[in-house]
N, C-alpha and C positions, 0 to 999 in steps of 0.2 A: 531511591531506586524504584523501579517498576516491578514489583513482586506480585501484586494482585491487581485485579481489575480486568477490564475488557477493552481491546483495541481492535477496530475493524479496519483492515487494510484492503485497498483496491489495487488492482494491477491490470494493465492491458495484457494481451496474449503473451508476448515474449517474457516480460518479467513475472507475470502471473503464473506461468508454467515452468519457467527455467530457474529463476532467481529466488523469488519470494518463498516458495515452499521450503527450500533448504535453509534460508535465513530464519524463517519462523521456527523450524525444527531445532535449529541451534539455539535460538532464544529460549525456547521452551525447556531445553535441557538445564538452563541456568535459572529459569523462572517458571517452574512447573505449575504454580498456582495462577499464573496469568492466563486469561482467555484471549486467544488471538483468532480472529475470523478473517478469512481471505475471500474476496469477491473478485472474480475475473470478468472483464467486459471490455467493450470498446472505449477508447479515450474520451469520446464525447459523453458517454454514459457515466463514466467515472467522474468527470467534471460536474455533471448534474447531481450525482450522489454527494459529492463534496459540498457543493453549494447548498444542498438540502440537509446537510449534516447526517446523511445516512451512512457515511464512512468517515473515518478520522483522518486518513492519509491515503494518497494514491501514488503509485510508482508507474510512470508511463515513459514511453519513448517519445521524444519531441517536446514541443512547447505547448502549454495550455492555451486555449483560445480565449478564455475568460480573463479579463483584466483584474478580476477579484481574487484570482489565485496566484500564488507565488511559487516559482520554480527554484528548487535546490538541486544542484548537480550532485549525483551520487557516485557515478562511475562511467567509464567508457564502455560501450557495447562491444562484446567480443564475438 
C-alpha cells in the first residue's frame, strides 16, 4: 500500500479544481502520512512537467499531444 511517500499530481482546470481536491482529501483520510501535492495548470504545461518528471501523474480532459504519454480513461465528465 501507499502509506508513506510523496506523490505530485497535476490537473488542468476542471479536474484540478473540481475532482482532485476531493479525491486527495479522501485519500489522506486513509493514508495520513502520505504527502500529496497538487499542481494546476494548462494541459500543455502538465505534459511538459510529466516529461521532465516534475509531476508523477496528470489528470486532464482530452488526449495528450505527446506520443511519449499514455492515456488511461478514469471517468466520464459530468
